[in-house]
N, C-alpha and C positions, 0 to 999 in steps of 0.2 A: 504494500500500500504506500501511497505517496506521503511525504511529510505533511503534517497538518500545519497550516498557517492561519493565524488570527486575521480576520478581515472585518472591517466595518462597512456596512451597506445601508442604504436608505430604501425603504419599501413603503408602499401605500399601507395605511392602517388596516384596511380590510385584508390585505395579504398577510400581514403579521398575525391578525386574528385567526385567519385560516391556518397558517403554519402552527400556531399554538394549539388549535383544535386537533389537527392531524397528529401533532406531537403527543398530545394527551391521549388520543385514541390508541396510538401505537406504543405509548410509553417510551418515547425517545426524545432527544433534545430537539429544540428548534433548529439548531445547526445541522443535525442529522437529517431532518426533514428537507431542508434546502439542499444539502449535499446529495440526498437520494434523488431529488428532482433533477438536479444537474446531471447526475449519473445516468438517469433515464433518458434525458435529452441526448447525451453523448452516445448512448447505446442506439437510440433511434437513428441518429445521424450515421453511425457506423453501419447499421443495417441498410439504410438507404444507399450508402456508398457501395456496399457489397452488391446490392440488387442491381444498381446501375452497371457495375462491372460485369456481373453475370449476363445482363442484357447485351452489352457490347460483345462479350465473348460468344454468346449464342449467335449473334449476327455474323461475326467472323467465321464461326464454325459452319453456318448455313452457306455462306459464300464459298468457303473452301469445299464443302461437300458438293455444291453445284458444279464447281470447276472440275473436281475430281470425277464426278459422274460424266460430265461432257467429254473429258479426256478418255475415260474408259470406253465410252460409246464410240469415240473416234477410232481408238486402237482396235476394238473388236470389229468394227465395220471395215477397217483397212485390212484386217487379217483374213477376211472372207473372200 
């Protein structure tokens, strides 16, 4: 785990109240609530980046398969 650093932030009062409510429900600190939220956002971003990478790779694989199929058809046709 990363080193913990103390940070002072400003939030709207309703967000502080919400963080306090969640902290009470989960029996964790307000800092842990905010940290968990940021970790979730980071994980969502990582998943989105992976999904985008998989889409790009799928398109590259589709193009390669099409090219390979066309070459195979040409070779088989030329051999007849």
